[in-house]
N, C-alpha and C positions, 0 to 999 in steps of 0.2 A: 321588199326584201318578202319575200314570205316564210311566216315562221311554222310552215305546216308542209315545208317542200323535202325531199330527197334528193340526192345525188346518186349517181348509178355508173357505175365504171362496166361497158358491157363488153366481156372476153367469149374467147369460141366454147371452153369449157366450165368457166365461171364466172361471176357478176359482184363486184361489193358494191353494197348500199351504205350511204352513212346518211344519217336523220340528225336533225338537231340533238345536242346533248342533254337537253332540261326534259326531252321524251320519253327517254329509256337509258337504264343502266348501264344496256348492251348497244352504243347508237351506231357502230360499223360491223356489218356482218356479210358473209359469203354466202351465194346461192349457186346451185349446179343449175345447167341450162334445160335441166331437163324441164317440159311440160310441167310436172307435178311440184316441181323446185320454183320454178315459177310462180305456178299457185302460190306456193308457202310463201314468198317473200312478197306477194301483191297481199297479203293477206296478212301477211306480218304490218306492212306498211299502215292498211288501214287500222289494224287494230293500234296503229300509232296518231293516230288522225292524220295522215300525210293526204294532199289531195293534189300535190303537183310534184313530177319528176323529172328532172332535167338527166339526161343520158347523153354519154358520147360513147363513138364507138366506130371502127372503121370497117368496111366491109358489109355484111347483111345481118349480122347477129344479133342488131338490135329489133326488127323486126317480131320478132316471137314475144321479148320482152314488151315491146310497143300493143302489141294485140292484148297480153295477158291485162295489163296495165288499163287500159283503156275498157275494156270488160268490167275491171273492177271501182269505175268511173275515177280513176286517176288520170289527171292531164297529163299530157307526157309532153316533154319538151327536149327536141331532139339537136345536138348541138355540135358545130363542126371543129375539132380539135385544133383545128388552123386558127 
């Protein structure tokens, strides 16, 4: 188990991110799917010490999230919902 991990539910227009409850008072946040919002999401994760993010997505909505997280040094794990 990684105490510095996040879970991301990827959607077409927004993404929901959850981090451990002991890392932030507001541990679940939504971010829109625009590049500036993805950068805000990555910065929020880095600010709270997140090093790994698991994400679930259908279609290709995960690709920009994956790239932004990778740029910010966060290890990504893409999970199949099945």
